[in-house]
N, CA, C and O atoms as a printed pandas DataFrame, in Angstrom:
     atom_number atom_name residue_name chain_id  residue_number  x_coord  y_coord  z_coord
0              1         N          MET        A               1  130.188  100.831  106.698
1              2        CA          MET        A               1  128.449  101.186  107.268
2              3         C          MET        A               1  128.252  101.736  105.905
3              4         O          MET        A               1  127.115  101.476  105.513
4              5         N          GLU        A               2  128.993  102.441  104.995
5              6        CA          GLU        A               2  128.975  103.009  103.924
6              7         C          GLU        A               2  127.823  102.522  103.310
7              8         O          GLU        A               2  126.664  102.936  103.296
8              9         N          MET        A               3  128.505  101.331  102.684
9             10        CA          MET        A               3  127.790  100.189  102.161
10            11         C          MET        A               3  126.126   99.482  102.174
11            12         O          MET        A               3  125.239   98.977  101.485
12            13         N          PHE        A               4  126.508   99.880  103.454
13            14        CA          PHE        A               4  124.697   99.416  104.686
14            15         C          PHE        A               4  123.753  100.515  104.230
15            16         O          PHE        A               4  122.573  100.631  103.898
16            17         N          THR        A               5  124.605  101.104  104.341
17            18        CA          THR        A               5  123.555  102.974  104.320
18            19         C          THR        A               5  123.699  102.957  102.818
19            20         O          THR        A               5  122.766  103.691  102.491
20            21         N          GLY        A               6  124.220  102.620  101.833
21            22        CA          GLY        A               6  123.668  102.752  100.523
22            23         C          GLY        A               6  122.252  101.540   99.825
23            24         O          GLY        A               6  121.252  101.598   99.110
24            25         N          VAL        A               7  122.943  100.670  100.520
25            26        CA          VAL        A               7  121.844   99.633  100.185
26            27         C          VAL        A               7  120.255   99.327  100.736
27            28         O          VAL        A               7  119.277   98.730  100.286
28            29         N          LEU        A               8  120.576  100.088  101.972
29            30        CA          LEU        A               8  119.515  100.185  102.783
30            31         C          LEU        A               8  118.719  101.735  102.139
31            32         O          LEU        A               8  117.679  102.254  102.546
32            33         N          THR        A               9  119.306  102.031  101.421
33            34        CA          THR        A               9  118.819  104.026  100.853
34            35         C          THR        A               9  117.860  102.888   99.664
35            36         O          THR        A               9  116.630  102.880   99.614
36            37         N          ILE        A              10  118.786  101.988   98.783
37            38        CA          ILE        A              10  118.264  101.883   97.655
38            39         C          ILE        A              10  116.711  100.696   97.736
39            40         O          ILE        A              10  115.746  100.324   97.067
40            41         N          PHE        A              11  117.398  100.507   99.108
41            42        CA          PHE        A              11  115.949   99.589   99.543
42            43         C          PHE        A              11  114.369  100.347   99.525
43            44         O          PHE        A              11  113.260  100.128   99.036
44            45         N          VAL        A              12  114.985  101.284  100.314
45            46        CA          VAL        A              12  113.774  102.196  100.914
46            47         C          VAL        A              12  113.197  102.669   99.707
47            48         O          VAL        A              12  112.056  102.290   99.444
48            49         N          LEU        A              13  113.995  103.699   98.656
49            50        CA          LEU        A              13  113.920  103.852   97.290
50            51         C          LEU        A              13  112.455  102.966   96.781
51            52         O          LEU        A              13  111.379  103.492   96.495
52            53         N          ALA        A              14  112.796  101.383   96.767
53            54        CA          ALA        A              14  112.446  100.631   95.612
54            55         C          ALA        A              14  111.198  100.448   96.821
55            56         O          ALA        A              14  110.097  100.633   96.301
56            57         N          VAL        A              15  111.130  100.201   97.967
57            58        CA          VAL        A              15  109.861  100.161   98.469
58            59         C          VAL        A              15  108.715  101.489   97.775
59            60         O          VAL        A              15  107.589  101.421   97.281
60            61         N          PHE        A              16  109.601  102.564   98.025
61            62        CA          PHE        A              16  108.210  103.875   97.631
62            63         C          PHE        A              16  107.760  103.933   96.185
63            64         O          PHE        A              16  106.603  104.225   95.881
64            65         N          VAL        A              17  108.964  103.566   95.062
65            66        CA          VAL        A              17  108.401  103.274   93.832
66            67         C          VAL        A              17  107.547  101.964   93.469
67            68         O          VAL        A              17  106.717  101.915   92.561
68            69         N          GLY        A              18  107.886  100.925   94.320
69            70        CA          GLY        A              18  106.928   99.708   94.498
70            71         C          GLY        A              18  105.607  100.031   94.636
71            72         O          GLY        A              18  104.796   99.593   93.820
72            73         N          ILE        A              19  105.271  100.720   95.531
73            74        CA          ILE        A              19  103.787  101.229   96.238
74            75         C          ILE        A              19  103.415  102.448   95.168
75            76         O          ILE        A              19  102.296  102.961   95.177
76            77         N          GLU        A              20  103.961  102.664   94.685
77            78        CA          GLU        A              20  103.673  104.422   93.542
78            79         C          GLU        A              20  103.088  103.452   92.808
79            80         O          GLU        A              20  101.863  103.411   92.696
80            81         N          VAL        A              21  104.007  102.439   92.144
81            82        CA          VAL        A              21  103.378  101.894   90.985
82            83         C          VAL        A              21  102.393  101.181   90.778
83            84         O          VAL        A              21  101.643  101.257   89.805
84            85         N          ILE        A              22  102.291  100.080   92.110
85            86        CA          ILE        A              22  101.045   99.144   92.162
86            87         C          ILE        A              22   99.650   99.609   92.493
87            88         O          ILE        A              22   98.613   99.030   92.168
88            89         N          THR        A              23   99.803  101.231   93.491
89            90        CA          THR        A              23   98.318  101.830   93.509
90            91         C          THR        A              23   98.145  102.807   92.021
91            92         O          THR        A              23   97.143  103.522   92.022
92            93         N          LYS        A              24   98.759  102.860   91.164
93            94        CA          LYS        A              24   98.385  103.333   90.471
94            95         C          LYS        A              24   98.072  102.623   89.208
95            96         O          LYS        A              24   97.787  103.257   88.192
96            97         N          VAL        A              25   98.120  101.215   89.239
97            98        CA          VAL        A              25   97.423   99.950   88.423
98            99         C          VAL        A              25   95.912  100.244   88.015
99           100         O          VAL        A              25   95.147   99.947   88.933
100          101         N          PRO        A              26   95.502  100.569   87.284
101          102        CA          PRO        A              26   94.057  100.239   86.675
102          103         C          PRO        A              26   93.155   98.752   87.842
103          104         O          PRO        A              26   93.904   98.467   88.777
104          105         N          PRO        A              27   92.148   98.124   87.851
105          106        CA          PRO        A              27   91.981   97.140   88.260
106          107         C          PRO        A              27   91.881   96.094   87.142
107          108         O          PRO        A              27   91.867   94.905   87.463
108          109         N          THR        A              28   91.807   96.466   85.809
109          110        CA          THR        A              28   91.498   95.997   84.757
110          111         C          THR        A              28   93.149   95.431   84.256
111          112         O          THR        A              28   93.244   94.539   83.413
112          113         N          LEU        A              29   93.884   95.809   84.630
113          114        CA          LEU        A              29   95.273   95.182   84.911
114          115         C          LEU        A              29   95.684   93.865   86.129
115          116         O          LEU        A              29   96.357   92.839   86.040
116          117         N          HIS        A              30   95.072   94.366   87.006
117          118        CA          HIS        A              30   95.774   93.324   87.326
118          119         C          HIS        A              30   95.832   91.356   87.792
119          120         O          HIS        A              30   96.560   90.665   88.506
120          121         N          THR        A              31   94.578   91.095   86.873
121          122        CA          THR        A              31   94.872   89.912   86.359
122          123         C          THR        A              31   96.158   89.254   85.654
123          124         O          THR        A              31   96.864   88.305   85.996
124          125         N          PRO        A              32   96.191   89.953   84.749
125          126        CA          PRO        A              32   97.995   89.967   84.160
126          127         C          PRO        A              32   98.532   89.925   84.694
127          128         O          PRO        A              32   99.156   88.895   84.945
128          129         N          LEU        A              33   98.762   91.536   85.532
129          130        CA          LEU        A              33  100.194   91.332   86.493
130          131         C          LEU        A              33  100.362   90.311   87.980
131          132         O          LEU        A              33  101.334   90.174   88.722
132          133         N          MET        A              34   99.059   89.730   88.030
133          134        CA          MET        A              34   99.059   88.890   88.905
134          135         C          MET        A              34   99.678   87.510   88.446
135          136         O          MET        A              34  100.205   86.839   89.333
136          137         N          SER        A              35   99.671   86.961   87.030
137          138        CA          SER        A              35  100.021   85.923   86.366
138          139         C          SER        A              35  101.148   86.164   86.182
139          140         O          SER        A              35  101.804   85.123   86.223
140          141         N          GLY        A              36  101.896   87.254   85.943
141          142        CA          GLY        A              36  103.244   87.729   86.108
142          143         C          GLY        A              36  103.942   87.280   87.214
143          144         O          GLY        A              36  104.845   86.445   87.272
144          145         N          SER        A              37  103.508   87.821   87.934
145          146        CA          SER        A              37  104.292   87.898   89.453
146          147         C          SER        A              37  104.266   86.157   89.857
147          148         O          SER        A              37  105.236   85.639   90.411
148          149         N          ASN        A              38  103.076   85.403   89.509
149          150        CA          ASN        A              38  103.146   84.028   89.780
150          151         C          ASN        A              38  104.429   83.562   89.325
151          152         O          ASN        A              38  105.252   82.972   90.026
152          153         N          ALA        A              39  104.580   83.935   87.819
153          154        CA          ALA        A              39  105.677   82.999   86.846
154          155         C          ALA        A              39  107.182   83.845   87.469
155          156         O          ALA        A              39  108.325   83.445   87.247
156          157         N          ILE        A              40  106.867   84.921   88.175
157          158        CA          ILE        A              40  108.060   85.646   88.753
158          159         C          ILE        A              40  108.608   84.335   90.555
159          160         O          ILE        A              40  109.699   83.940   90.965
160          161         N          SER        A              41  107.506   84.177   90.941
161          162        CA          SER        A              41  107.451   83.579   92.416
162          163         C          SER        A              41  107.417   81.869   92.169
163          164         O          SER        A              41  107.318   81.136   93.153
164          165         N          GLY        A              42  107.514   81.240   90.647
165          166        CA          GLY        A              42  107.759   80.061   89.976
166          167         C          GLY        A              42  109.318   79.955   90.144
167          168         O          GLY        A              42  110.043   79.094   90.643
168          169         N          ILE        A              43  109.536   81.077   89.578
169          170        CA          ILE        A              43  111.301   80.708   89.154
170          171         C          ILE        A              43  111.903   80.838   90.781
171          172         O          ILE        A              43  113.038   80.440   91.047
172          173         N          THR        A              44  111.279   81.255   91.503
173          174        CA          THR        A              44  111.620   81.999   93.072
174          175         C          THR        A              44  111.941   79.990   93.816
175          176         O          THR        A              44  112.994   79.450   94.153
176          177         N          LEU        A              45  110.576   79.481   93.799
177          178        CA          LEU        A              45  110.043   78.377   94.181
178          179         C          LEU        A              45  110.941   77.238   93.747
179          180         O          LEU        A              45  111.078   76.259   94.481
180          181         N          ILE        A              46  111.606   77.335   92.490
181          182        CA          ILE        A              46  112.567   76.523   91.958
182          183         C          ILE        A              46  113.888   76.743   92.770
183          184         O          ILE        A              46  114.635   75.885   93.242
184          185         N          GLY        A              47  114.016   78.448   92.828
185          186        CA          GLY        A              47  115.793   78.807   93.560
186          187         C          GLY        A              47  115.569   78.304   95.140
187          188         O          GLY        A              47  116.407   77.864   95.928
188          189         N          ALA        A              48  114.354   78.496   95.291
189          190        CA          ALA        A              48  114.354   77.762   96.605
190          191         C          ALA        A              48  114.702   76.217   96.893
191          192         O          ALA        A              48  115.479   75.776   97.739
192          193         N          ILE        A              49  113.903   75.502   95.945
193          194        CA          ILE        A              49  113.883   74.336   96.097
194          195         C          ILE        A              49  115.721   73.795   96.032
195          196         O          ILE        A              49  116.153   73.186   97.010
196          197         N          LEU        A              50  116.642   74.073   94.868
197          198        CA          LEU        A              50  117.936   73.742   95.035
198          199         C          LEU        A              50  118.533   74.201   95.688
199          200         O          LEU        A              50  119.540   73.586   96.041
200          201         N          SER        A              51  118.263   75.613   96.265
201          202        CA          SER        A              51  118.813   75.981   97.926
202          203         C          SER        A              51  118.822   74.763   98.973
203          204         O          SER        A              51  119.798   74.277   99.544
204          205         N          ALA        A              52  117.357   74.373   99.076
205          206        CA          ALA        A              52  117.299   73.183   99.975
206          207         C          ALA        A              52  117.371   72.215   99.655
207          208         O          ALA        A              52  116.997   71.389  100.488
208          209         N          GLY        A              53  117.871   71.665   98.311
209          210        CA          GLY        A              53  118.522   70.733   98.300
210          211         C          GLY        A              53  120.175   70.400   98.354
211          212         O          GLY        A              53  120.758   69.317   98.410
212          213         N          SER        A              54  120.612   71.584   98.318
213          214        CA          SER        A              54  122.214   71.118   98.277
214          215         C          SER        A              54  122.665   71.323   99.354
215          216         O          SER        A              54  123.819   70.895   99.385
216          217         N          GLN        A              55  122.314   71.837  100.443
217          218        CA          GLN        A              55  122.917   70.867  102.021
218          219         C          GLN        A              55  123.572   71.403  102.377
219          220         O          GLN        A              55  123.932   70.988  103.479
220          221         N          GLN        A              56  124.183   72.473  101.982
221          222        CA          GLN        A              56  125.817   73.019  102.530
222          223         C          GLN        A              56  125.844   72.562  103.371
223          224         O          GLN        A              56  126.275   71.435  103.612
224          225         N          THR        A              57  125.166   73.681  104.382
225          226        CA          THR        A              57  125.246   73.687  105.779
226          227         C          THR        A              57  123.669   73.659  106.735
227          228         O          THR        A              57  122.880   74.390  106.135
228          229         N          THR        A              58  123.257   73.281  107.521
229          230        CA          THR        A              58  121.993   73.428  108.580
230          231         C          THR        A              58  121.479   75.018  108.273
231          232         O          THR        A              58  120.269   75.076  108.058
232          233         N          LEU        A              59  122.140   76.215  108.222
233          234        CA          LEU        A              59  121.022   76.860  107.632
234          235         C          LEU        A              59  121.103   77.547  106.195
235          236         O          LEU        A              59  120.622   78.655  105.959
236          237         N          THR        A              60  121.749   76.779  105.296
237          238        CA          THR        A              60  121.161   76.962  104.470
238          239         C          THR        A              60  119.955   76.150  103.906
239          240         O          THR        A              60  119.323   76.475  102.901
240          241         N          THR        A              61  119.663   74.813  104.844
241          242        CA          THR        A              61  118.877   73.764  104.467
242          243         C          THR        A              61  117.239   74.266  105.552
243          244         O          THR        A              61  116.105   73.795  105.462
244          245         N          ILE        A              62  117.643   75.097  106.265
245          246        CA          ILE        A              62  116.522   76.173  107.143
246          247         C          ILE        A              62  115.976   76.986  106.498
247          248         O          ILE        A              62  114.797   77.303  106.659
248          249         N          LEU        A              63  116.963   77.605  105.409
249          250        CA          LEU        A              63  116.803   78.915  104.793
250          251         C          LEU        A              63  115.973   78.500  103.642
251          252         O          LEU        A              63  114.809   78.874  103.505
252          253         N          GLY        A              64  116.536   77.789  102.889
253          254        CA          GLY        A              64  115.979   76.870  101.777
254          255         C          GLY        A              64  114.972   76.378  101.906
255          256         O          GLY        A              64  114.263   76.500  100.907
256          257         N          PHE        A              65  114.243   75.485  103.255
257          258        CA          PHE        A              65  112.825   75.042  103.339
258          259         C          PHE        A              65  112.167   76.419  103.559
259          260         O          PHE        A              65  111.104   76.445  102.938
260          261         N          LEU        A              66  112.359   77.353  104.089
261          262        CA          LEU        A              66  111.525   78.720  104.665
262          263         C          LEU        A              66  111.051   79.443  102.993
263          264         O          LEU        A              66  110.067   80.050  102.570
264          265         N          ALA        A              67  112.052   79.082  102.545
265          266        CA          ALA        A              67  111.450   80.015  100.891
266          267         C          ALA        A              67  110.812   78.931  100.199
267          268         O          ALA        A              67  109.907   79.091   99.380
268          269         N          VAL        A              68  111.331   77.747  100.564
269          270        CA          VAL        A              68  110.280   76.827   99.589
270          271         C          VAL        A              68  108.648   77.179  100.072
271          272         O          VAL        A              68  107.707   77.365   99.300
272          273         N          LEU        A              69  108.611   77.208  101.441
273          274        CA          LEU        A              69  107.361   77.578  102.061
274          275         C          LEU        A              69  106.380   78.463  101.913
275          276         O          LEU        A              69  105.163   78.284  101.870
276          277         N          PHE        A              70  107.257   79.803  101.809
277          278        CA          PHE        A              70  107.102   80.951  101.394
278          279         C          PHE        A              70  106.610   80.973  100.181
279          280         O          PHE        A              70  105.389   81.045  100.036
280          281         N          ALA        A              71  107.499   80.913   99.046
281          282        CA          ALA        A              71  107.429   80.864   97.918
282          283         C          ALA        A              71  106.109   80.023   97.569
283          284         O          ALA        A              71  105.386   80.410   96.650
284          285         N          THR        A              72  105.828   78.985   98.233
285          286        CA          THR        A              72  104.536   78.043   97.637
286          287         C          THR        A              72  103.444   78.784   98.017
287          288         O          THR        A              72  102.501   78.926   97.238
288          289         N          VAL        A              73  103.447   79.372   99.326
289          290        CA          VAL        A              73  101.993   80.204   99.776
290          291         C          VAL        A              73  101.668   80.985   98.341
291          292         O          VAL        A              73  100.708   80.807   97.592
292          293         N          ASN        A              74  102.897   82.000   98.193
293          294        CA          ASN        A              74  102.787   83.104   97.319
294          295         C          ASN        A              74  102.190   82.564   95.667
295          296         O          ASN        A              74  101.317   82.986   94.908
296          297         N          VAL        A              75  103.151   81.452   95.617
297          298        CA          VAL        A              75  102.279   80.964   94.146
298          299         C          VAL        A              75  100.609   80.469   94.371
299          300         O          VAL        A              75   99.639   80.802   93.691
300          301         N          VAL        A              76  100.644   79.773   95.288
301          302        CA          VAL        A              76   99.227   79.211   95.444
302          303         C          VAL        A              76   98.035   80.367   95.491
303          304         O          VAL        A              76   96.965   80.381   94.883
304          305         N          GLY        A              77   98.638   81.416   96.505
305          306        CA          GLY        A              77   97.852   82.602   96.811
306          307         C          GLY        A              77   97.065   83.441   95.691
307          308         O          GLY        A              77   96.024   84.078   95.535
308          309         N          GLY        A              78   98.551   82.923   94.816
309          310        CA          GLY        A              78   98.376   84.194   93.946
310          311         C          GLY        A              78   97.450   83.703   92.593
311          312         O          GLY        A              78   96.812   84.584   92.017
312          313         N          PHE        A              79   97.360   81.991   91.975
313          314        CA          PHE        A              79   96.429   81.577   91.819
314          315         C          PHE        A              79   95.527   81.730   91.781
315          316         O          PHE        A              79   94.803   81.965   90.814
316          317         N          LEU        A              80   95.173   81.582   93.514
317          318        CA          LEU        A              80   93.465   81.679   93.971
318          319         C          LEU        A              80   93.110   82.697   93.464
319          320         O          LEU        A              80   92.259   82.523   92.591
320          321         N          VAL        A              81   93.586   84.355   93.750
321          322        CA          VAL        A              81   93.456   85.420   93.257
322          323         C          VAL        A              81   93.166   85.475   91.646
323          324         O          VAL        A              81   92.085   85.919   91.259
324          325         N          THR        A              82   94.019   85.077   90.838
325          326        CA          THR        A              82   93.837   85.089   89.416
326          327         C          THR        A              82   92.218   84.582   89.229
327          328         O          THR        A              82   91.271   85.321   88.962
328          329         N          HIS        A              83   92.181   83.328   89.414
329          330        CA          HIS        A              83   91.001   82.489   89.401
330          331         C          HIS        A              83   89.932   83.670   89.906
331          332         O          HIS        A              83   89.254   84.273   89.073
332          333         N          ARG        A              84   89.851   83.906   91.093
333          334        CA          ARG        A              84   88.381   84.721   91.932
334          335         C          ARG        A              84   87.969   85.960   90.556
335          336         O          ARG        A              84   86.900   86.098   89.961
336          337         N          MET        A              85   89.320   86.742   90.383
337          338        CA          MET        A              85   89.324   87.306   89.512
338          339         C          MET        A              85   88.551   87.526   88.474
339          340         O          MET        A              85   87.572   88.224   88.213
340          341         N          LEU        A              86   89.461   86.498   87.759
341          342        CA          LEU        A              86   88.607   85.935   86.456
342          343         C          LEU        A              86   87.485   85.530   86.801
343          344         O          LEU        A              86   86.779   85.968   85.892
344          345         N          GLY        A              87   86.596   84.805   87.731
345          346        CA          GLY        A              87   85.244   85.188   88.102
346          347         C          GLY        A              87   84.261   85.913   88.072
347          348         O          GLY        A              87   83.075   85.650   87.872
348          349         N          MET        A              88   84.983   87.210   88.356
349          350        CA          MET        A              88   84.211   88.450   88.008
350          351         C          MET        A              88   83.478   88.822   86.782
351          352         O          MET        A              88   82.374   89.330   86.584
352          353         N          PHE        A              89   84.664   88.311   85.836
353          354        CA          PHE        A              89   84.357   89.072   84.590
354          355         C          PHE        A              89   83.844   87.482   83.932
355          356         O          PHE        A              89   84.225   87.303   82.776
356          357         N          LYS        A              90   82.992   86.283   84.585
357          358        CA          LYS        A              90   82.203   85.847   83.623
358          359         C          LYS        A              90   80.342   86.125   83.485
359          360         O          LYS        A              90   79.611   87.016   83.920
360          361         N          ARG        A              91   80.155   85.214   82.882
361          362        CA          ARG        A              91   78.426   85.922   82.704
362          363         C          ARG        A              91   77.520   85.264   83.328
363          364         O          ARG        A              91   77.404   84.071   83.047
364          365         N          LYS        A              92   76.678   85.833   84.294
365          366        CA          LYS        A              92   76.135   84.954   85.293
366          367         C          LYS        A              92   74.871   84.644   84.644
367          368         O          LYS        A              92   74.536   85.420   83.749
368          369         N          ASP        A              93   74.286   83.903   84.848
369          370        CA          ASP        A              93   73.160   83.167   83.834
370          371         C          ASP        A              93   71.898   83.016   84.739
371          372         O          ASP        A              93   70.874   82.502   84.289
């Protein structure tokens, strides 16, 4: 129970720190940060593919498949948002 309390405390603190950091980022830095987050999601996607492909148990295969699905949605959505944000900086004819 003590370990769970410690891990939960770290998780809650990480959530609050993450929210504070994200809300303090100026809009001009969102596109570079989104690109960095896409790179991290790409690494997550590779790990998820390896996990799903190992087929050690049915549970790991299912969780790996779900991880592949969610990481793919995250990467594609990130690239779409980045593309849209970069379009905002183009000159209008």
